[in-house]
Biotite code that builds the C-alpha atoms (Angstrom):
import biotite.structure as struc

atoms = struc.array([
    struc.Atom([31.767, 23.557, 44.254], chain_id="A", res_id=1, res_name="GLN", atom_name="CA", element="C"),
    struc.Atom([33.345, 26.938, 44.535], chain_id="A", res_id=2, res_name="SER", atom_name="CA", element="C"),
    struc.Atom([34.735, 29.272, 41.879], chain_id="A", res_id=3, res_name="GLY", atom_name="CA", element="C"),
    struc.Atom([33.205, 31.278, 39.040], chain_id="A", res_id=4, res_name="SER", atom_name="CA", element="C"),
    struc.Atom([32.205, 28.258, 36.894], chain_id="A", res_id=5, res_name="ALA", atom_name="CA", element="C"),
    struc.Atom([31.177, 24.658, 37.399], chain_id="A", res_id=6, res_name="ILE", atom_name="CA", element="C"),
    struc.Atom([30.773, 21.825, 34.924], chain_id="A", res_id=7, res_name="SER", atom_name="CA", element="C"),
    struc.Atom([27.489, 19.880, 34.959], chain_id="A", res_id=8, res_name="VAL", atom_name="CA", element="C"),
    struc.Atom([26.202, 16.816, 33.081], chain_id="A", res_id=9, res_name="SER", atom_name="CA", element="C"),
    struc.Atom([22.751, 16.131, 34.494], chain_id="A", res_id=10, res_name="PRO", atom_name="CA", element="C"),
    struc.Atom([20.959, 12.961, 33.307], chain_id="A", res_id=11, res_name="PRO", atom_name="CA", element="C"),
    struc.Atom([17.597, 14.786, 33.435], chain_id="A", res_id=12, res_name="VAL", atom_name="CA", element="C"),
    struc.Atom([16.469, 18.412, 33.208], chain_id="A", res_id=13, res_name="THR", atom_name="CA", element="C"),
    struc.Atom([17.805, 20.124, 36.338], chain_id="A", res_id=14, res_name="SER", atom_name="CA", element="C"),
    struc.Atom([17.884, 23.552, 37.962], chain_id="A", res_id=15, res_name="SER", atom_name="CA", element="C"),
    struc.Atom([21.005, 25.189, 39.351], chain_id="A", res_id=16, res_name="TYR", atom_name="CA", element="C"),
    struc.Atom([21.381, 28.293, 41.477], chain_id="A", res_id=17, res_name="SER", atom_name="CA", element="C"),
    struc.Atom([24.289, 30.422, 42.532], chain_id="A", res_id=18, res_name="VAL", atom_name="CA", element="C"),
    struc.Atom([24.765, 32.931, 45.307], chain_id="A", res_id=19, res_name="THR", atom_name="CA", element="C"),
    struc.Atom([27.501, 35.492, 44.808], chain_id="A", res_id=20, res_name="VAL", atom_name="CA", element="C"),
    struc.Atom([29.070, 37.926, 47.226], chain_id="A", res_id=21, res_name="THR", atom_name="CA", element="C"),
    struc.Atom([30.882, 41.071, 46.149], chain_id="A", res_id=22, res_name="ASP", atom_name="CA", element="C"),
    struc.Atom([33.784, 42.877, 47.878], chain_id="A", res_id=23, res_name="ALA", atom_name="CA", element="C"),
    struc.Atom([31.314, 44.943, 49.946], chain_id="A", res_id=24, res_name="CYS", atom_name="CA", element="C"),
    struc.Atom([29.639, 41.849, 51.380], chain_id="A", res_id=25, res_name="GLY", atom_name="CA", element="C"),
    struc.Atom([26.476, 42.108, 49.312], chain_id="A", res_id=26, res_name="ARG", atom_name="CA", element="C"),
    struc.Atom([24.926, 38.893, 48.016], chain_id="A", res_id=27, res_name="THR", atom_name="CA", element="C"),
    struc.Atom([22.739, 38.110, 45.036], chain_id="A", res_id=28, res_name="ALA", atom_name="CA", element="C"),
    struc.Atom([21.178, 34.961, 43.654], chain_id="A", res_id=29, res_name="ASN", atom_name="CA", element="C"),
    struc.Atom([20.584, 33.593, 40.123], chain_id="A", res_id=30, res_name="ALA", atom_name="CA", element="C"),
    struc.Atom([18.984, 30.385, 38.913], chain_id="A", res_id=31, res_name="GLU", atom_name="CA", element="C"),
    struc.Atom([19.053, 28.522, 35.589], chain_id="A", res_id=32, res_name="ILE", atom_name="CA", element="C"),
    struc.Atom([17.379, 25.414, 34.292], chain_id="A", res_id=33, res_name="GLN", atom_name="CA", element="C"),
    struc.Atom([19.453, 23.048, 32.142], chain_id="A", res_id=34, res_name="VAL", atom_name="CA", element="C"),
    struc.Atom([17.156, 21.144, 29.790], chain_id="A", res_id=35, res_name="THR", atom_name="CA", element="C"),
    struc.Atom([18.275, 17.648, 28.878], chain_id="A", res_id=36, res_name="VAL", atom_name="CA", element="C"),
    struc.Atom([17.043, 16.063, 25.660], chain_id="A", res_id=37, res_name="SER", atom_name="CA", element="C"),
    struc.Atom([17.390, 12.399, 24.734], chain_id="A", res_id=38, res_name="ASN", atom_name="CA", element="C"),
    struc.Atom([19.027, 13.310, 21.440], chain_id="A", res_id=39, res_name="GLY", atom_name="CA", element="C"),
    struc.Atom([17.749, 14.344, 18.051], chain_id="A", res_id=40, res_name="PRO", atom_name="CA", element="C"),
    struc.Atom([14.411, 12.847, 17.011], chain_id="A", res_id=41, res_name="PRO", atom_name="CA", element="C"),
    struc.Atom([14.343, 10.274, 14.247], chain_id="A", res_id=42, res_name="VAL", atom_name="CA", element="C"),
    struc.Atom([11.634, 11.267, 11.801], chain_id="A", res_id=43, res_name="ALA", atom_name="CA", element="C"),
    struc.Atom([9.594, 8.501, 10.169], chain_id="A", res_id=44, res_name="THR", atom_name="CA", element="C"),
    struc.Atom([6.211, 8.600, 8.428], chain_id="A", res_id=45, res_name="ILE", atom_name="CA", element="C"),
    struc.Atom([3.716, 5.750, 8.291], chain_id="A", res_id=46, res_name="ASN", atom_name="CA", element="C"),
    struc.Atom([2.985, 4.737, 4.679], chain_id="A", res_id=47, res_name="PRO", atom_name="CA", element="C"),
    struc.Atom([-0.250, 6.139, 3.214], chain_id="A", res_id=48, res_name="ALA", atom_name="CA", element="C"),
    struc.Atom([-2.293, 5.700, 0.072], chain_id="A", res_id=49, res_name="GLY", atom_name="CA", element="C"),
    struc.Atom([-3.006, 5.210, -2.653], chain_id="A", res_id=50, res_name="PRO", atom_name="CA", element="C"),
    struc.Atom([-5.987, 7.563, -2.544], chain_id="A", res_id=51, res_name="PHE", atom_name="CA", element="C"),
    struc.Atom([-8.709, 8.552, -4.984], chain_id="A", res_id=52, res_name="CYS", atom_name="CA", element="C"),
    struc.Atom([-8.662, 12.241, -5.853], chain_id="A", res_id=53, res_name="SER", atom_name="CA", element="C"),
    struc.Atom([-12.130, 12.653, -4.320], chain_id="A", res_id=54, res_name="ASN", atom_name="CA", element="C"),
    struc.Atom([-11.234, 10.892, -1.040], chain_id="A", res_id=55, res_name="ALA", atom_name="CA", element="C"),
    struc.Atom([-11.665, 12.675, 2.283], chain_id="A", res_id=56, res_name="ALA", atom_name="CA", element="C"),
    struc.Atom([-8.613, 14.339, 3.820], chain_id="A", res_id=57, res_name="ALA", atom_name="CA", element="C"),
    struc.Atom([-6.601, 12.126, 6.180], chain_id="A", res_id=58, res_name="ILE", atom_name="CA", element="C"),
    struc.Atom([-4.137, 12.958, 8.945], chain_id="A", res_id=59, res_name="THR", atom_name="CA", element="C"),
    struc.Atom([-0.709, 11.491, 8.197], chain_id="A", res_id=60, res_name="LEU", atom_name="CA", element="C"),
    struc.Atom([1.106, 9.868, 11.101], chain_id="A", res_id=61, res_name="ILE", atom_name="CA", element="C"),
    struc.Atom([4.740, 10.513, 12.024], chain_id="A", res_id=62, res_name="ALA", atom_name="CA", element="C"),
    struc.Atom([6.967, 8.925, 14.660], chain_id="A", res_id=63, res_name="SER", atom_name="CA", element="C"),
    struc.Atom([7.398, 12.067, 16.727], chain_id="A", res_id=64, res_name="SER", atom_name="CA", element="C"),
    struc.Atom([5.210, 15.077, 17.422], chain_id="A", res_id=65, res_name="GLU", atom_name="CA", element="C"),
    struc.Atom([5.898, 18.733, 16.856], chain_id="A", res_id=66, res_name="GLY", atom_name="CA", element="C"),
    struc.Atom([7.544, 18.500, 13.446], chain_id="A", res_id=67, res_name="GLY", atom_name="CA", element="C"),
    struc.Atom([6.723, 20.256, 10.195], chain_id="A", res_id=68, res_name="THR", atom_name="CA", element="C"),
    struc.Atom([5.118, 18.702, 7.126], chain_id="A", res_id=69, res_name="TRP", atom_name="CA", element="C"),
    struc.Atom([5.736, 19.766, 3.528], chain_id="A", res_id=70, res_name="SER", atom_name="CA", element="C"),
    struc.Atom([4.552, 18.766, 0.094], chain_id="A", res_id=71, res_name="GLY", atom_name="CA", element="C"),
    struc.Atom([1.489, 19.173, -2.117], chain_id="A", res_id=72, res_name="PRO", atom_name="CA", element="C"),
    struc.Atom([-1.840, 18.905, -0.325], chain_id="A", res_id=73, res_name="GLY", atom_name="CA", element="C"),
    struc.Atom([-0.484, 18.626, 3.243], chain_id="A", res_id=74, res_name="VAL", atom_name="CA", element="C"),
    struc.Atom([-1.045, 21.107, 6.093], chain_id="A", res_id=75, res_name="ASN", atom_name="CA", element="C"),
    struc.Atom([2.453, 21.990, 7.444], chain_id="A", res_id=76, res_name="PRO", atom_name="CA", element="C"),
    struc.Atom([1.312, 22.057, 11.085], chain_id="A", res_id=77, res_name="ASN", atom_name="CA", element="C"),
    struc.Atom([-1.209, 19.220, 11.358], chain_id="A", res_id=78, res_name="THR", atom_name="CA", element="C"),
    struc.Atom([-0.184, 16.731, 8.669], chain_id="A", res_id=79, res_name="GLY", atom_name="CA", element="C"),
    struc.Atom([-3.715, 16.743, 7.231], chain_id="A", res_id=80, res_name="LEU", atom_name="CA", element="C"),
    struc.Atom([-3.354, 15.462, 3.644], chain_id="A", res_id=81, res_name="PHE", atom_name="CA", element="C"),
    struc.Atom([-6.060, 16.394, 1.118], chain_id="A", res_id=82, res_name="ASP", atom_name="CA", element="C"),
    struc.Atom([-5.867, 14.219, -2.031], chain_id="A", res_id=83, res_name="PRO", atom_name="CA", element="C"),
    struc.Atom([-7.920, 16.702, -4.089], chain_id="A", res_id=84, res_name="SER", atom_name="CA", element="C"),
    struc.Atom([-5.494, 19.550, -3.305], chain_id="A", res_id=85, res_name="VAL", atom_name="CA", element="C"),
    struc.Atom([-2.510, 17.355, -4.179], chain_id="A", res_id=86, res_name="ALA", atom_name="CA", element="C"),
    struc.Atom([-4.120, 16.243, -7.463], chain_id="A", res_id=87, res_name="ALA", atom_name="CA", element="C"),
    struc.Atom([-4.880, 19.875, -8.377], chain_id="A", res_id=88, res_name="ALA", atom_name="CA", element="C"),
    struc.Atom([-1.166, 20.703, -8.088], chain_id="A", res_id=89, res_name="SER", atom_name="CA", element="C"),
    struc.Atom([-0.302, 18.511, -11.077], chain_id="A", res_id=90, res_name="GLY", atom_name="CA", element="C"),
    struc.Atom([0.448, 14.859, -11.784], chain_id="A", res_id=91, res_name="PRO", atom_name="CA", element="C"),
    struc.Atom([1.852, 12.692, -8.979], chain_id="A", res_id=92, res_name="GLY", atom_name="CA", element="C"),
    struc.Atom([3.161, 10.737, -7.243], chain_id="A", res_id=93, res_name="PRO", atom_name="CA", element="C"),
    struc.Atom([3.515, 13.314, -4.482], chain_id="A", res_id=94, res_name="TYR", atom_name="CA", element="C"),
    struc.Atom([6.517, 13.508, -2.161], chain_id="A", res_id=95, res_name="ILE", atom_name="CA", element="C"),
    struc.Atom([5.507, 14.388, 1.395], chain_id="A", res_id=96, res_name="ILE", atom_name="CA", element="C"),
    struc.Atom([8.231, 15.204, 3.927], chain_id="A", res_id=97, res_name="ALA", atom_name="CA", element="C"),
    struc.Atom([8.232, 15.471, 7.714], chain_id="A", res_id=98, res_name="TYR", atom_name="CA", element="C"),
    struc.Atom([11.007, 17.249, 9.608], chain_id="A", res_id=99, res_name="THR", atom_name="CA", element="C"),
    struc.Atom([11.405, 16.815, 13.362], chain_id="A", res_id=100, res_name="ALA", atom_name="CA", element="C"),
    struc.Atom([14.041, 18.632, 15.399], chain_id="A", res_id=101, res_name="SER", atom_name="CA", element="C"),
    struc.Atom([15.041, 19.626, 18.890], chain_id="A", res_id=102, res_name="ASN", atom_name="CA", element="C"),
    struc.Atom([18.070, 21.317, 20.425], chain_id="A", res_id=103, res_name="MET", atom_name="CA", element="C"),
    struc.Atom([20.221, 18.251, 19.683], chain_id="A", res_id=104, res_name="CYS", atom_name="CA", element="C"),
    struc.Atom([19.535, 18.163, 15.951], chain_id="A", res_id=105, res_name="GLY", atom_name="CA", element="C"),
    struc.Atom([16.894, 16.849, 13.632], chain_id="A", res_id=106, res_name="GLY", atom_name="CA", element="C"),
    struc.Atom([15.996, 14.584, 10.767], chain_id="A", res_id=107, res_name="SER", atom_name="CA", element="C"),
    struc.Atom([13.668, 14.466, 7.781], chain_id="A", res_id=108, res_name="THR", atom_name="CA", element="C"),
    struc.Atom([11.701, 11.563, 6.366], chain_id="A", res_id=109, res_name="ALA", atom_name="CA", element="C"),
    struc.Atom([9.692, 11.438, 3.168], chain_id="A", res_id=110, res_name="SER", atom_name="CA", element="C"),
    struc.Atom([7.137, 9.188, 1.516], chain_id="A", res_id=111, res_name="ILE", atom_name="CA", element="C"),
    struc.Atom([5.624, 9.001, -1.929], chain_id="A", res_id=112, res_name="SER", atom_name="CA", element="C"),
    struc.Atom([1.825, 9.132, -2.077], chain_id="A", res_id=113, res_name="ILE", atom_name="CA", element="C"),
    struc.Atom([-0.178, 8.117, -5.126], chain_id="A", res_id=114, res_name="ILE", atom_name="CA", element="C"),
    struc.Atom([-3.471, 9.885, -5.835], chain_id="A", res_id=115, res_name="VAL", atom_name="CA", element="C"),
    struc.Atom([-5.548, 8.284, -8.554], chain_id="A", res_id=116, res_name="ASN", atom_name="CA", element="C"),
    struc.Atom([-7.202, 10.875, -10.750], chain_id="A", res_id=117, res_name="SER", atom_name="CA", element="C"),
    struc.Atom([-10.839, 10.847, -11.744], chain_id="A", res_id=118, res_name="ALA", atom_name="CA", element="C"),
    struc.Atom([-11.668, 8.491, -14.592], chain_id="A", res_id=119, res_name="PRO", atom_name="CA", element="C"),
    struc.Atom([-11.650, 9.882, -18.121], chain_id="A", res_id=120, res_name="THR", atom_name="CA", element="C"),
    struc.Atom([-13.069, 7.165, -20.337], chain_id="A", res_id=121, res_name="PRO", atom_name="CA", element="C"),
    struc.Atom([-12.614, 7.369, -24.084], chain_id="A", res_id=122, res_name="VAL", atom_name="CA", element="C"),
    struc.Atom([-15.096, 5.487, -26.225], chain_id="A", res_id=123, res_name="ILE", atom_name="CA", element="C"),
    struc.Atom([-13.217, 3.515, -28.859], chain_id="A", res_id=124, res_name="ASP", atom_name="CA", element="C"),
    struc.Atom([-14.900, 4.046, -32.218], chain_id="A", res_id=125, res_name="PHE", atom_name="CA", element="C"),
    struc.Atom([-12.815, 4.762, -35.291], chain_id="A", res_id=126, res_name="THR", atom_name="CA", element="C"),
    struc.Atom([-15.179, 5.120, -38.222], chain_id="A", res_id=127, res_name="SER", atom_name="CA", element="C"),
    struc.Atom([-18.600, 6.191, -39.407], chain_id="A", res_id=128, res_name="ASN", atom_name="CA", element="C"),
    struc.Atom([-21.344, 3.621, -39.606], chain_id="A", res_id=129, res_name="LEU", atom_name="CA", element="C"),
    struc.Atom([-23.542, 2.843, -42.600], chain_id="A", res_id=130, res_name="CYS", atom_name="CA", element="C"),
    struc.Atom([-27.276, 2.355, -42.083], chain_id="A", res_id=131, res_name="LEU", atom_name="CA", element="C"),
    struc.Atom([-28.042, -1.254, -41.240], chain_id="A", res_id=132, res_name="GLY", atom_name="CA", element="C"),
    struc.Atom([-24.546, -2.043, -39.963], chain_id="A", res_id=133, res_name="ASN", atom_name="CA", element="C"),
    struc.Atom([-23.549, -2.485, -36.351], chain_id="A", res_id=134, res_name="ASN", atom_name="CA", element="C"),
    struc.Atom([-20.399, -1.735, -34.382], chain_id="A", res_id=135, res_name="THR", atom_name="CA", element="C"),
    struc.Atom([-18.963, -2.249, -30.926], chain_id="A", res_id=136, res_name="THR", atom_name="CA", element="C"),
    struc.Atom([-18.367, 0.730, -28.651], chain_id="A", res_id=137, res_name="LEU", atom_name="CA", element="C"),
    struc.Atom([-15.757, 0.140, -25.937], chain_id="A", res_id=138, res_name="ASP", atom_name="CA", element="C"),
    struc.Atom([-15.198, 2.365, -22.866], chain_id="A", res_id=139, res_name="ALA", atom_name="CA", element="C"),
    struc.Atom([-11.788, 0.859, -22.049], chain_id="A", res_id=140, res_name="GLY", atom_name="CA", element="C"),
    struc.Atom([-10.455, -1.379, -19.311], chain_id="A", res_id=141, res_name="ILE", atom_name="CA", element="C"),
    struc.Atom([-9.575, -0.509, -15.734], chain_id="A", res_id=142, res_name="GLY", atom_name="CA", element="C"),
    struc.Atom([-12.915, 0.569, -14.296], chain_id="A", res_id=143, res_name="TYR", atom_name="CA", element="C"),
    struc.Atom([-14.976, -1.304, -11.713], chain_id="A", res_id=144, res_name="ILE", atom_name="CA", element="C"),
    struc.Atom([-18.369, -0.356, -13.165], chain_id="A", res_id=145, res_name="ALA", atom_name="CA", element="C"),
    struc.Atom([-19.834, 0.737, -16.495], chain_id="A", res_id=146, res_name="TYR", atom_name="CA", element="C"),
    struc.Atom([-23.234, 2.174, -17.357], chain_id="A", res_id=147, res_name="GLU", atom_name="CA", element="C"),
    struc.Atom([-24.070, 3.267, -20.883], chain_id="A", res_id=148, res_name="TRP", atom_name="CA", element="C"),
    struc.Atom([-26.805, 5.695, -21.914], chain_id="A", res_id=149, res_name="SER", atom_name="CA", element="C"),
    struc.Atom([-28.620, 2.633, -23.263], chain_id="A", res_id=150, res_name="THR", atom_name="CA", element="C"),
    struc.Atom([-28.814, 1.173, -19.744], chain_id="A", res_id=151, res_name="GLY", atom_name="CA", element="C"),
    struc.Atom([-26.284, -1.588, -20.452], chain_id="A", res_id=152, res_name="GLU", atom_name="CA", element="C"),
    struc.Atom([-23.655, -2.181, -17.741], chain_id="A", res_id=153, res_name="ILE", atom_name="CA", element="C"),
    struc.Atom([-20.719, -3.727, -19.581], chain_id="A", res_id=154, res_name="SER", atom_name="CA", element="C"),
    struc.Atom([-17.363, -2.448, -20.813], chain_id="A", res_id=155, res_name="GLN", atom_name="CA", element="C"),
    struc.Atom([-18.499, -2.617, -24.423], chain_id="A", res_id=156, res_name="SER", atom_name="CA", element="C"),
    struc.Atom([-21.832, -2.573, -26.247], chain_id="A", res_id=157, res_name="ILE", atom_name="CA", element="C"),
    struc.Atom([-22.985, -3.462, -29.753], chain_id="A", res_id=158, res_name="ASN", atom_name="CA", element="C"),
    struc.Atom([-25.056, -0.782, -31.467], chain_id="A", res_id=159, res_name="VAL", atom_name="CA", element="C"),
    struc.Atom([-26.841, -0.476, -34.805], chain_id="A", res_id=160, res_name="SER", atom_name="CA", element="C"),
    struc.Atom([-28.476, 2.951, -34.831], chain_id="A", res_id=161, res_name="PRO", atom_name="CA", element="C"),
    struc.Atom([-30.975, 3.891, -37.525], chain_id="A", res_id=162, res_name="SER", atom_name="CA", element="C"),
    struc.Atom([-30.192, 7.615, -37.116], chain_id="A", res_id=163, res_name="VAL", atom_name="CA", element="C"),
    struc.Atom([-27.233, 9.650, -35.845], chain_id="A", res_id=164, res_name="THR", atom_name="CA", element="C"),
    struc.Atom([-27.075, 8.814, -32.153], chain_id="A", res_id=165, res_name="THR", atom_name="CA", element="C"),
    struc.Atom([-24.945, 10.012, -29.252], chain_id="A", res_id=166, res_name="ILE", atom_name="CA", element="C"),
    struc.Atom([-23.860, 7.315, -26.805], chain_id="A", res_id=167, res_name="TYR", atom_name="CA", element="C"),
    struc.Atom([-22.329, 7.981, -23.417], chain_id="A", res_id=168, res_name="SER", atom_name="CA", element="C"),
])
């Protein structure tokens, strides 16, 4: 084509050059590369969790590379999620977002990750005990294992101490 401008619509990244001549007959060249993108990326994140607060860090997986992560406990560049860092930021669940963009636009996806906090058992015992009587101490439901200071391995134990005793 001739003239001072041309219109291009390349299907792939392409290079174009131009040679110009001025009124004195001098010529000069210039080149440009037109980068073609397939459109804006669609950000998605693979589901993750739930995690225990003492679990090892895990790399979250997104549909496209090169995006930015945000949220408690996640490295913005690598997507490495550390449950202990998230749990230290306050109660969850934790919203983790991933934003991917290119010259055509961008999108953001988010997921909710649950981090289970460390157990905090409370021994159920509501009154004092008279000598010779017994009572049941209960550590509460929801745990997969129990071990009392007496060596017993059940959720609850029956005790009849003869002196003031601390059970754990």
